[in-house]
C-alpha positions as CSV (number, residue, x, y, z in Angstrom):
1,Q,6.1,-4.2,-19.4
2,V,5.5,-3.4,-15.8
3,Q,2.2,-4.5,-14.4
4,V,0.7,-3.7,-11.0
5,V,-2.5,-5.7,-10.3
6,E,-4.6,-5.3,-7.1
7,S,-7.2,-7.7,-5.8
8,G,-9.1,-8.5,-2.6
9,G,-11.4,-5.5,-2.3
10,G,-15.1,-6.0,-1.4
11,S,-17.9,-5.1,0.9
12,V,-17.7,-5.7,4.6
13,Q,-19.4,-4.6,7.8
14,A,-17.7,-2.3,10.2
15,G,-15.3,-4.3,12.3
16,G,-14.6,-6.8,9.6
17,S,-11.4,-7.6,7.7
18,L,-10.1,-7.7,4.2
19,R,-6.7,-8.6,2.7
20,L,-5.7,-6.7,-0.4
21,S,-3.0,-8.2,-2.7
22,C,-0.8,-6.4,-5.1
23,V,1.2,-8.4,-7.7
24,V,4.0,-6.5,-9.4
25,S,5.5,-8.0,-12.5
26,G,7.9,-7.0,-15.2
27,Y,10.0,-5.0,-12.7
28,R,12.6,-5.6,-10.0
29,F,10.5,-6.4,-7.0
30,T,13.1,-6.2,-4.2
31,S,14.7,-3.0,-3.1
32,N,11.8,-1.0,-4.0
33,C,9.1,1.2,-2.4
34,I,5.7,-0.3,-2.9
35,G,2.7,1.3,-1.3
36,W,-1.0,1.3,-0.8
37,F,-2.9,4.5,-1.4
38,R,-6.6,5.2,-1.2
39,Q,-8.9,7.8,-2.7
40,T,-12.5,8.9,-2.2
41,P,-14.4,11.1,-4.6
42,G,-13.3,14.7,-4.5
43,K,-10.3,14.0,-2.3
44,E,-6.6,13.6,-2.9
45,R,-5.1,10.1,-3.1
46,E,-3.3,9.5,0.2
47,A,-0.7,7.0,1.2
48,V,-2.0,4.4,3.6
49,A,1.0,2.1,4.0
50,I,4.3,1.7,2.4
51,I,6.9,-1.0,2.5
52,Y,10.5,-1.1,1.2
53,T,10.8,-4.6,-0.3
54,G,13.8,-6.8,0.3
55,G,15.3,-4.6,2.9
56,G,18.9,-5.5,2.5
57,E,21.3,-3.1,4.0
58,I,18.7,-0.4,4.3
59,R,17.0,-0.2,7.6
60,F,13.5,0.8,7.0
61,S,10.3,0.8,9.0
62,S,7.1,0.4,7.1
63,Y,5.0,3.5,7.0
64,Y,1.4,3.7,8.1
65,D,-0.9,6.6,8.1
66,D,-2.0,7.5,11.6
67,S,-5.6,6.6,10.8
68,V,-4.7,3.0,10.2
69,K,-1.9,2.3,12.7
70,G,-2.7,-0.8,14.8
71,R,-5.3,-2.0,12.3
72,F,-3.6,-2.4,9.0
73,T,-0.4,-4.4,8.3
74,I,1.6,-4.2,5.1
75,S,3.8,-7.2,4.2
76,E,5.6,-8.7,1.3
77,D,6.2,-12.1,-0.3
78,N,9.2,-11.8,-2.5
79,A,8.8,-15.2,-4.1
80,K,5.3,-14.2,-5.3
81,T,6.3,-10.6,-6.0
82,T,3.3,-9.6,-4.0
83,V,2.6,-7.0,-1.4
84,Y,-0.3,-7.5,1.0
85,L,-2.4,-5.1,3.0
86,Q,-4.2,-6.8,5.9
87,M,-7.0,-4.5,7.0
88,N,-8.6,-5.3,10.3
89,S,-11.3,-3.5,12.4
90,L,-12.5,-1.7,9.3
91,K,-14.4,1.5,9.7
92,P,-16.8,3.2,7.3
93,A,-14.1,5.9,7.0
94,D,-11.8,3.3,5.4
95,A,-14.1,2.9,2.4
96,A,-12.3,4.0,-0.7
97,M,-10.7,2.9,-3.9
98,Y,-7.4,1.4,-2.9
99,Y,-4.5,1.6,-5.3
100,C,-1.1,-0.1,-5.3
101,A,1.9,1.8,-6.5
102,A,5.5,0.9,-7.1
103,D,8.8,2.5,-7.7
104,A,9.4,5.7,-5.7
105,P,12.6,7.3,-4.6
106,L,14.1,7.0,-1.1
107,S,14.9,10.0,1.0
108,W,17.3,10.4,3.9
109,T,16.0,12.3,6.9
110,A,17.2,12.4,10.5
111,G,19.4,9.4,10.1
112,S,16.9,7.2,8.4
113,W,15.9,6.2,4.9
114,Y,12.2,6.4,4.0
115,C,10.1,5.9,0.9
116,N,8.6,9.0,-0.5
117,R,4.9,9.2,0.2
118,G,3.6,11.5,-2.5
119,Q,1.4,10.2,-5.3
120,K,3.6,11.9,-7.8
121,D,6.6,10.0,-6.5
122,Y,5.4,6.6,-7.8
123,N,5.9,5.5,-11.3
124,Y,3.7,2.5,-11.6
125,W,0.1,2.2,-10.6
126,G,-2.6,-0.5,-10.6
127,Q,-6.2,0.1,-11.6
128,G,-7.5,0.0,-8.0
129,T,-9.8,-2.2,-5.9
130,Q,-12.9,-1.0,-4.2
131,V,-13.4,-1.3,-0.5
132,T,-16.8,-0.7,0.9
133,V,-17.5,-0.7,4.7
134,S,-21.0,-0.5,6.0
135,S,-21.9,0.6,9.5
């Protein structure tokens, strides 16, 4: 049984940092698309950062939403089957429920592979971890 479990959310002041963790079990961890999404009430769930785990022969640059570039970093620990999201310089606009998702298809565009970014593209989801940022 596949399990996706997030942790690390909490409350911070603007400018602070948090590190979210996503443990994926019961599934092939490497050579997969694993991403962090976030959602606020009344809005669509949006991709924040996505990583293709393991790399291998596929050349892939991690994806970041424009709103988090330079502040968030997604990384993987294959031995722990964990994907992290380091969030620095947090803003009130970053406050949301953060979800980890795994297993999405790759697409080929303009000479590069990339992980699909749509919510419907991902087959396995965690329950979410809340991030609150106060001004």
